[in-house]
C-alpha positions as CSV (number, residue, x, y, z in Angstrom):
1,M,-36.2,29.6,30.0
2,H,-35.2,28.3,26.6
3,I,-34.3,29.9,23.2
4,S,-36.9,29.7,20.5
5,Y,-36.1,30.4,16.8
6,K,-39.8,31.1,16.0
7,P,-39.0,34.8,15.3
8,L,-36.4,33.7,12.6
9,W,-39.0,31.5,10.9
10,H,-41.5,34.4,10.9
11,T,-38.8,36.7,9.5
12,L,-38.0,34.3,6.7
13,I,-41.8,34.1,5.9
14,E,-42.1,37.9,5.8
15,R,-39.1,38.0,3.4
16,N,-40.4,35.2,1.2
17,M,-37.3,33.2,2.0
18,R,-36.8,29.5,2.6
19,K,-34.5,28.0,5.2
20,E,-32.3,26.8,2.3
21,D,-32.1,30.4,1.0
22,L,-30.9,31.5,4.4
23,R,-28.4,28.6,4.6
24,L,-26.8,29.5,1.3
25,A,-26.8,33.3,1.9
26,A,-25.3,33.1,5.4
27,G,-23.0,30.2,4.7
28,L,-24.7,27.9,7.3
29,T,-24.5,24.1,7.4
30,T,-27.6,21.9,7.1
31,N,-26.8,20.8,10.7
32,M,-27.0,24.4,12.0
33,I,-30.5,24.8,10.3
34,A,-31.6,21.4,11.7
35,N,-30.4,22.3,15.2
36,M,-32.5,25.4,15.2
37,G,-35.6,23.3,14.6
38,K,-34.9,21.1,17.6
39,E,-35.7,22.2,21.1
40,G,-32.7,22.2,23.3
41,K,-30.2,22.5,20.5
42,H,-28.5,25.9,20.1
43,I,-26.2,27.6,17.7
44,S,-23.3,29.9,18.5
45,M,-23.5,33.7,18.9
46,D,-21.2,34.0,15.9
47,T,-23.8,32.1,13.8
48,L,-26.6,34.3,15.2
49,A,-24.6,37.4,14.3
50,R,-24.0,36.1,10.8
51,I,-27.8,35.5,10.4
52,C,-28.6,39.0,11.6
53,E,-26.0,40.5,9.2
54,T,-27.3,38.4,6.3
55,L,-30.9,39.4,7.0
56,D,-30.0,42.9,8.0
57,C,-32.1,42.5,11.2
58,G,-31.8,42.6,15.0
59,I,-31.4,39.6,17.3
60,M,-35.0,39.9,18.4
61,D,-36.0,39.1,14.8
62,V,-34.1,35.8,15.1
63,I,-34.5,34.5,18.6
64,E,-36.6,34.9,21.7
65,L,-36.5,33.6,25.3
66,V,-39.5,31.5,26.2
67,S,-40.4,30.6,29.8
68,D,-40.6,26.9,30.6
69,K,-43.3,27.8,33.1
70,P,-46.9,28.6,32.0
71,S,-47.6,32.3,32.0
72,T,-49.3,33.7,35.1
73,T,-50.4,36.9,33.5
74,G,-53.2,35.3,31.4
75,G,-51.6,36.4,28.1
76,N,-49.9,34.1,25.7
77,D,-48.3,36.3,23.1
78,N,-44.9,34.8,23.8
79,G,-43.2,38.1,23.2
80,K,-45.0,38.9,19.9
81,T,-45.9,42.4,21.0
82,E,-42.3,43.1,22.0
83,R,-41.0,41.8,18.6
84,K,-43.6,43.8,16.7
85,N,-42.6,47.0,18.6
86,H,-38.9,46.2,18.0
87,R,-39.5,45.9,14.2
88,E,-41.5,49.1,14.1
89,R,-38.5,50.9,15.7
90,H,-36.0,49.6,13.1
């Protein structure tokens, strides 16, 4: 399993925000933003919490766990249904 920041990039698109807008609003460094774009690089829970607070969203709108193994269920939505349901609840 590894962490993916795809939900964050989708959240930014939905809010018509750029990565630079998030960086400035949440007080992030350019290295933090760059690390989120690299597989295997992670940011701290404090930084994740700051992003959630800045965007007024839940952690599932920022990160998701992705299996390193191919799915055996035949589906390939990578948690999109769960994220969609999470957003509808909040």
